[in-house]
N, C-alpha and C positions, 0 to 999 in steps of 0.2 A: 642473514640479519642477526645482529647481536641485540639482546634486550638486557637492561640492567634495572633492577628494582631496588630503590633506596628508600627503606621504610623500617622503622622500629615495630611496625604493625605486622605480626607474623601472618595473620589472616590475609592481609593484602598481598604479601609476598607469595604465599602458597597459591592463592587464587589466580594471580597473574601467571605464575609459572605453569600451573595446570592448564589454564585456558590456551596459552600460546604454544605449549609443547604439543598439544593435540592437533594444531594446524599443520604440523610437519614443515613449517616454513621458518623456523627459528633455529639458528645454529647452536645457541646457548642462551640460558637465562641466568644472569648473575644476580644473586640475592644478597643484598647488603643490609644487615639489621641496624647498622650505625652509619651516621653521616660521615663520609670520608673527607679527608682534606681536599679542597677543590683542586689542588694541583695533581691529585691522583687520577683525575679524569683522563689525563694524557696516557695512562696505562692501557686504555681501551684499544684493542687491535684496530688498525686503520686499513687493513687489507681485505676487510669483509664488505658487505653491502651497506654498511652504516650501523648506527646504534640508536635504539630507542631507549630513553631513560624515563622510567616512571618514578617521579620524585614526590615524596611525602612532604607536605607543607605543615605538618604538625609543629615543627620547629621552624618558624618562618625565617629567622635570621640565617640558620644553617642552610636551609634550602635555597634562599636567595643567593648566598655566596656561591653555591654550586651552579646555580642557573647562570650567574654572571660569568663564571669560568667557562661554562659550556658554550656560551655565545662565541667565544674565541675560536671554537672548532670549525667555524664557517659552514654550518649546516650539516656536518657529519653527524653530530649528536642532535637528535630530535627529542625535545622534552615534552613530557606529559605531566601536568600538575595534578596532584591528588589532595583534595581538601574535603573536610566533613560537610561543609556548606559552600555552595558556589559563591565565589567572590570573597570568601573568608580570608584569603591570603592577599587581598588587594588586587591590583592590576597586573595579572600574570602576563598579559600581552606586552607590557613594557619590558619584561624580562626575556622576550622572544618565545614565550610559551603560547602556542595557538590552541591547545586542547586542555580542558580541565574536566576531570571525572571525580566521582565520589570517593570517599574514604571510609571503610574499605570499599573498593569498587564492585560493581556487578559484572558478571562474565560478559554480558552483551556490550557493556561499556568498553571493556578491554578489547574485544574483537572489533568493535566499531572503530576505535581510535587506531588500532593496528592496521585495519584496512585503509584508513585515511593516510597513514604515514608510510605504508609499505605498498607502493604501486604494483608490485608483482604478486600481491596476495590474491587468492581466489575467495577469501572471506571478504566480500566486497559489497558496499551499498551503492556503488556506481553502476549505472546501467551498462550492460554488455551489449555489443552489437549483435551477438548471437543469442539464441534462446527463443522461447515461445513468445507469442503475442499476448497482450493483456487488454482485456475489455472490462470497463467499470460501468456498473449500473448505478446511477445517482437519482434518487427520488426528488421530485420537486418539493414534496412534503410527505411525511409518513402517511401511508395508505394509498399512495399513488399507484402501487402495484409493481415497484421496482424489484422487490425480492422475488415475487412470483415469476416475473419475466426472467430474472437472472437464473433462477433454478431451472425452469423449463427450457430456456435457450441453451444453457450449458449442457443439459442432458441431450438436447437435439444435436449440438455440435459433436459430442462424444459418439452418439449413435450414427450420425451421417458420415463423419470423417473417419471413424474407426481408429482414431489416434488418441493418445492419452490427453485427457482434459481435466482441469482442476477447477472446482468451485470453492472460493473462500469467502466466508462471512466476516466482513470487517465492521459489522455493527456490533461492537463489543458490549453494548448495554442492553439492547432489545432485539438482538438478532433472532430471526425466525426460521432459518434454514433447517436446523435440527428438528424443529417441531413439524415443519411441512413434510419433511422426508422421514420422520420418525426414526432418526438415527439412533442406533443402540450403542455406539462406541462410548467409552468412558472418558475420552479426551476430546479437546476442542482446539480452536484457533488460539485461545489464551494459553494453553499448555505449550503450543509451539512457540509462541512469543516469549514465554517465560523461560523456555529452554532453548533459546536461539542458537547456542553454541553446540548443541548436540542433535541438530535436525537430521543429519544424515544417518545417525545411529538409531533414532527413534521415530522416523517419519512414518513407517508402516503402522505403528501403533496409534498415531495421531489421526489418521485419515479413515473415513468410511468409503468403501468401494462399491459402486454399482456399475457393473460391466466396465466400460472404458472411462467412466466418470468417477473421479476421486473427489471427496467432499471434506473440507476442513470446516466443520460446522460451528454454529454459534455456541456461546458459553454462558452458563449460569453464574460462574464464579467471578470475583472481582479481578480487575486487571490493573497492574501498576502503571501509572502514567509516566514513569521515569523513562526518558529516551524512547518514547513510543514511536516517534517518527522514524528514528534510526532502526528500531527493531522491525517495524513493518516493512521498511525498505530491504533489510536483510532477508526477511521471509519471502518477499516478493521476488527478489533476484534468485533466491534458492529455488523457488517454484518454477521460474522461467527456464532454468537449466534442466528441468525434469519433464516439463509438459509442453506440448505443442500450442495449447491454448489455455490461458488462465482467465477465469471469470471472477470478478470481485463484486460483491454486494456491499455497497456503502450506505451508511445511515443518512447522509445528506446534511450533517451538521456543519460541514465545511470547516472542520478543525484542521490543525496543522498536518496531522498524518494523512487525512483525506486529500488535502490539496497536493501533498507530495505524491500520493498514489495516482492522482489524476495526471500529474505531470509525467509520471513514469508509464502511464497507460498508452497503448497504441491508439485506442479510441475510447470515448466516453459517451454513454447514452443517458441523456436527461429524460427521465420518465415522468410524464404528466398526463392529465386527462382534461376534458373540457369544463370541469367544474370551475366556477369563477374563483373560488378560494385557492384551489390548486394552481390555477393559471397565474394568479397574482404572486404566489410563492415562486412559481417557475420563472416569472419575470425578474424577481429579485435575485434568484440564483443565477439566471443568465447574466445579469449585470455583474455579479461577482466573477463569473467565469470570463467575461470579457475583460474585466479589470486585471485578472491574472494571466491574460493572454492565452487562454485555453480554448478560445472559441473555434480555432482551426481544427481541433481534434474532437469537438463536441457536436453531437447531433441529437435530435429529439425522437423519442419513441412516443407516439400519441396512443395511449392505452385506453381501452374501453371506447373505441372510436365507432363512428357510424350512427345511424338513426336520425330521425327528424330532429331539427333544432340544434344539432351538434355543431360545434365550431369547425370550420374547415382547416385543413393543413396549411393552406395559404395564409389564413389569418393568424394561425399559431406562429408561423415563420415571421410574420410582420411584427407580432408582439414580442417574440423572444429574440429576434435577430439571429436565429439559428435554423439550420435546415431540418425539416421533418423527414427523416430517412425512412421510417417505418410507421405504419399504423396497425394496431391490433384491436380486433373487435371485442366487444363485451362478451365474456364467456363464463359467466358466474357458475352455471350448472356444471360445465366440463371441469373447471378448476376446482370446484368444491369436491367433485367426485374423485379427482386426482389426489387431492389432499387427504381425503378419507382413506384412500388406498396407499398413500405415501408413495405414489408412482408418478413419473413424468408423463406429460401429455404425449400420446402417440396415436397412430391410426390415421383416419381421414377426417376432414372437416376444415372449414375456413380458418378457424383460429390456429389449428395445428399447422396448416400451410403457411400462415403469416409468421408464426414463430420459427418455422423451418427456413423461411426467407431470411430472417435475421441470422440464424445459425449458419446458413451457407455463406453469407457475407463475412462472417467471422472465421470461417474454417481456414486452416493453415494454407491451403492452396488458393483460397480466396475465390469469390464469385465475381463474374464480370459485372460492370455497372448496369448492364441491360437486364440482369437478373434481379436487381433490387426492386423492391415493391414501389410502385409509383404512388405518389400522394393521391388521396381520394379527391373526388371532384368537389367543387364548391357546393355548399349546402344552403346558400342564401341567408346566412346569419350575420350580416354585416354589423348589426347593432351591438353584437357582443364586443366589438372593438371599442365601443364607447366607454367601457369600464376601465380602459387602460390608457396611459400616457404614451402616445405614439411617437413623440419626438420629431415633429415636422410634418406629420401626415395631417391632411385637412380633416377637420372634425374631431381630432384628438383633444383630450382635455385632462 
C-alpha cells in the first residue's frame, strides 16, 4: 500500500507518516507540502496494492481539482479529506470521498480510516471471526448491580477457566471498578483509548493484573468524545486477540459507542431487580434493544432475587420480552465484605454458586444448557404486572 499526504500542514504530514509507518503495512509515505498539478497523480505507481491519498482541504479549489482527477483512476486512488471542521469543504461525497477526518488529524483517526480503506490491515475495527468472546453487562439503571456482577463474574471466569480474562470499565464518567478493586495502577481505560495506536507497546502498563484476570479500570480524567465509537471498537478488537473472554461493564446510557459494543458482543446481560422503578427503566431499555434488533443476544440477570413478595422470573420475562437466564440472590453482607477487602467473591455459599453459574456459561469452552441456572419458581406476585403495559395481555394497562 502506498500513502500520499498532500498538505501544507507539516504537523499533519508528520503525524500521518509516523502513525502508518508503525503499522508495518505501508510500502511508502509520500509527503507533499504543496498541491501538485492534478495531472501528476498519474505518476503514482500502479503496480502496488493501491494508493490512499490524505488530501488537505485548506485550499478548497486546489483540493477539489485533485479530487476530480483522482476519480478518473477508477478506485485505484482512495481519497481521505482533511478539514478543520466537518463539512467545512462542502459535500465531499460528491467528489467521491467517503471519509473525512480532522485537520490536523488525531492518530486514532488515521488508523481508523486506514483500516477501513485497507482490507488487509490488522489495525481493524471490523469484527474478526477469531478471537475471544465478549460479554457486556448493561444496567437497567444505575444501582441495579451490573458493575458488581461484572467484576465478580469476570473474576470467577478467570479463576474457573484458568485462561486469560479481561475486565474493561466502559463507564467513562462514573466507573466504579477501580474503586471496588482498589486498583493501584496509574493508568486506565481512558489512557488506552487516547493512545489507541500504541496499545501493543504499552498494554502491560495500562492493565492491573489479579492472577488470570486483567483489569482495564475506570478513570477519573476526562475523555475526548472525538471518534469515541471507532476507538472503543479498536480497543475491543485488540482485546479479543489477546484474551479468551472479555467482560465489559457499560454505564447503560445507550450512547452510540455502547450500542456498537452491544452489537459486537457475543452476549449481553441486562441487569435489573424487582424494584418497580428499576423494572420500568428495564422495560424502556428492553424496548430500545428490540428496536436495535439486539434481543437475540440479550438476556436478563435478575439481581437481588428471592424472598417474599419478589417478582417472579416468569413475570420479568413477560414484562421485558427477554429471557431471564440467571437469578442472583441478595448478598449485601458478602459483597460489602468483598469490597472492603478489594477481593472477588470466592468460597462456598449460594450467591457464589450463582455467580459461578454465570461464569461457567461464559467460559471459553462453554457450559451445556443443562448447567444453566433454572428460573426461580413463581412467587404469587401477579399484581406487580399491573404497573406495566403488557401489550395484549389481559389486565394490562
